Every structure is written in C-alpha cells, then in structure tokens.
C-alpha positions, 0 to 999 in steps of 0.5 A: 500500500502507498503511504499517503501524506497531505502536502502543505506545499501542494495542498493535496494528499500525495503518495510519498516516495523519497527522492533517493531510493536508499534514504528518507530525510526528515526535519522537524523544527525543535524547541527554543530552549529558554524555559519549559515547553507546554503540552502543545509543543509535544504534539509534533514530536509525538505525531512525527515519532509515529511517522518516523517509525513508519518510515523506518519500516517502509524504507531502507533508511531514515535520517531524522533531524530535530534541531535545538535553537540555543541562540534567540532573543528569548534566551538572551532575555532570560540569561540577562535577567539571571545574570548568567551565560546563555549556555546556563539557560540552554543546557538546563532546558535542553536536558529537561526537554530531552528527559520529557521527550523520553518519558513520552516515548519519543525515540531519539532522532538521528541528528540533533543539530544545535544552532550555535554549532552551525554559525559558519554554515549560516554565514556562508549561506548568507554570503551566497544570498548576498552574492546572488542579490537575494539579500543585502547588508544595512546598518550591521544587519543583513536582510533577505529581499522578499522581492527577489523571490517570486514565489514568496507566499506560495507555501502559506497561500497568502498575498504579501499585504495580508501576510504583513498585516497578520504578522509582527514585522519590524518596521525599520528604516534600513529595510528596502521592503517591510516584509524583508526579514533578518538573516543577521543582526548586530550584538551589543557587548552584553549579548552573545555574538560571533564575528562575521563579514558584517561585524559581531552579531548573531543569526536571525531565527529563520536562517538557523533551520535552513543552514542546519537542514542543509548541513545534515540532510542536503539541499533538498529534503524529503519531509519538513514538519512542524506546527501550523503556527510556524507556516508563516513566517518561519517556514515561508522564510525557510523556503525563500532563503533555502531555494535562493541559496541553492540555485532554485532547488526545491527545499522540502518536497513534502511539508507536514503541519500539525494542528494546535491544541485548544482549551475550549476552542481557544488556541493554547498560548502563553500570551493568553495564559492558558498554557499547560506545562509539559514537565508538570503534566508528566509529574501529574499523569502517566506519560503514556496517557499523555502520548495516547491523548495527543494521538486521539485526533488526526494530526492536522486537526486541532485537538481540544485538550482537557483534564477529561481527555487525559483521564479518559486516556488513562481509563482506556489504557487501564482497560487495554493493559487489563486485557494484556494482563488477562492474556499473560499465559498466552505466548506471543510476539508483537506483529503490527496488523495490516489494518494498523499499517493501513490507517497510518499510511492514510495520512497518519490516521491515528484515530482510526488506528486507536479504534482498531486497537480497541477492536482487537482488544475487544476480540481478545477479551472474548477469545477462548481458544489458546491460539486465538488468544496468542494471535490477538495478544501479538496483534495488540502488542504490535498495534501498540508498538506502531503508536508507541503504546502498550509496551510496558508490563501490565504490572508496571502500568498498574503499579504506577505511583503506588506507595508501599501499601499499593493504594494506587494499584488497588484504585486502578483496579477499582477504576478498571472494574467501573469502566468494564461495567460501564462497557457491559464487560461483566466478565472482566468486572467480575474477574477484577472483583474476585481478584480484589476479594482475594486480596482482602479488598471490599468494595462499597457503594456510596453516594459519591461512588464506589470506594474500597476498604481493606477487610478487617 
C-alpha cells in the first residue's frame, strides 16, 4: 500500500516516495530552549515519532533531524535577567526537554543539530544570498529581499499585504521592503555574538533551520514538519532563503503541519495564559496517557485538550493493559496488523488506528481458544508498538505511583472494574472483583461512588 501524506506545499494528499531510493530525510523544527515547553509543543514530536517509525519500516533508511535553537532573543532575555551565560539557560532546558521527550516515548532522532554549532554554515549561506542579490547588508544587519523571490507566499497561500498585516514585522528604516526579514543582526557587548563579514552579531531565527537542514540532510529534503503556527513566517522564510541559496532547488518536497491544541476552542498560548506545562503534566499523569491523548485526533486537526481527555486516556489504557494482563499465559510476539499499517499510511490516521486497537482488544477479551488468544495478544502488542503504546508490563502500568501499601494499584483496579461495567464487560468486572476479594479488598457503594476498604 502507498503511504499517503497531505502536502502543505501542494495542498493535496500525495503518495510519498523519497527522492533517493536508499534514504528518507526528515526535519522537524525543535524547541527554543529558554524555559519549559507546554503540552502543545509535544504534539509534533509525538505525531512525527509515529511517522518516523513508519518510515523506518517502509524504507531502507531514515535520517531524522530535530534541531535545538540555543541562540534567540528569548534566551538572551532570560540569561540577562539571571545574570548568567546563555549556555546556563540552554543546557538546563535542553536536558529537561530531552528527559520529557523520553518519558513520552519519543525515540531519539538521528541528528540533533544545535544552532550555535552551525554559525559558519549560516554565514556562508548568507554570503551566497548576498552574492546572488537575494539579500543585502544595512546598518550591521543583513536582510533577505522578499522581492527577489517570486514565489514568496506560495507555501502559506497568502498575498504579501495580508501576510504583513497578520504578522509582527519590524518596521525599520534600513529595510528596502517591510516584509524583508533578518538573516543577521548586530550584538551589543552584553549579548552573545560571533564575528562575521558584517561585524559581531548573531543569526536571525529563520536562517538557523535552513543552514542546519542543509548541513545534515542536503539541499533538498524529503519531509519538513512542524506546527501550523510556524507556516508563516518561519517556514515561508525557510523556503525563500533555502531555494535562493541553492540555485532554485526545491527545499522540502513534502511539508507536514500539525494542528494546535485548544482549551475550549481557544488556541493554547502563553500570551493568553492558558498554557499547560509539559514537565508538570508528566509529574501529574502517566506519560503514556499523555502520548495516547495527543494521538486521539488526526494530526492536522486541532485537538481540544482537557483534564477529561487525559483521564479518559488513562481509563482506556487501564482497560487495554487489563486485557494484556488477562492474556499473560498466552505466548506471543508483537506483529503490527495490516489494518494498523493501513490507517497510518492514510495520512497518519491515528484515530482510526486507536479504534482498531480497541477492536482487537475487544476480540481478545472474548477469545477462548489458546491460539486465538496468542494471535490477538501479538496483534495488540504490535498495534501498540506502531503508536508507541502498550509496551510496558501490565504490572508496571498498574503499579504506577503506588506507595508501599499499593493504594494506587488497588484504585486502578477499582477504576478498571467501573469502566468494564460501564462497557457491559461483566466478565472482566467480575474477574477484577474476585481478584480484589482475594486480596482482602471490599468494595462499597456510596453516594459519591464506589470506594474500597481493606477487610478487617
């Protein structure tokens, strides 16, 4: 079956095949490491982690890069406020980001380029743009001339006047055109800077990704991914400067953009104060439940984020891990079902894949034949593997956060039993009741719901 992806560049679904038969190249815009990231920043890494695994199964080799932006005005501001070098800020939050991604089950990418380690490549790209009349130096700055690139605005599909009106574009006397964007800017003594043909300074944000992508993946890459909030100006500017620096070559053949997370229909945003910090959520909830929740909507669509969504994800995983626990005696190897592969090949249709997981688990709970149990357990484990789910031992999942008395584990069993009864899976509910009874746990119905006590 073909892998079909929605390409923002062409605004249609296309069958994907790499430019080179022996390697796929993919670049994802990474974090600016000046603070903790919010849960919305995790959607791209989780979704495109699923895509990376799919590409590795279908093609000979994948080189996947996700950068670290470790020079930026936000980083400079944080460092100045604390009176420390920028590396103090960036080292801390890069380590936190890596640890948080690992908890979410995001596999390490093949390449993790740092912006500060690619200053020479940025300077060389800027010099090429100036030489070809696509950029100009003015008052210590170097700016890209949008008028020199006829297709500027084509990726985002908006005319220049609309883009300028809808974006925060600096108006400066040294600009030839209001839409011209900074490739290099001067640094005052208290700011980080590097020597360049235009004086001591630092790169603009957009040139960083172009230079890092070219250095590690080549002048034309197969897939460039990121949030749809980056479509303009960041990705639009990347296309312009990369295309012009590389003699008109296509910069990225496929552009993939994930939708934003909403709170009650409002985009999650620091400026609106409705941000849920990923690091805090990981301390509060099972990380696998957060990953599950991030996959419940098709990646291009907005995802309404709430505590209820996370709690539902926990309960669903309780049920799935409960199924695997019931199949403990069945010996099986993970095998990704064709139906799961088909769903993911359909523009990463993770909701369809999750529905298929539920179907397989339902069949497994009804199975009585040993061979059927083994087959369905293998399919359930394989389906989970394709999405980065269900790879823990069930006992580990249910023991999460348990104290010495095992209260959390017991509560998880009680919650699973409630979910089973609501789903009319009375056999499972009865099995849990018997297990709790054997452990000396008595269930009591109260006005506030079911509670449990230990038998005296």
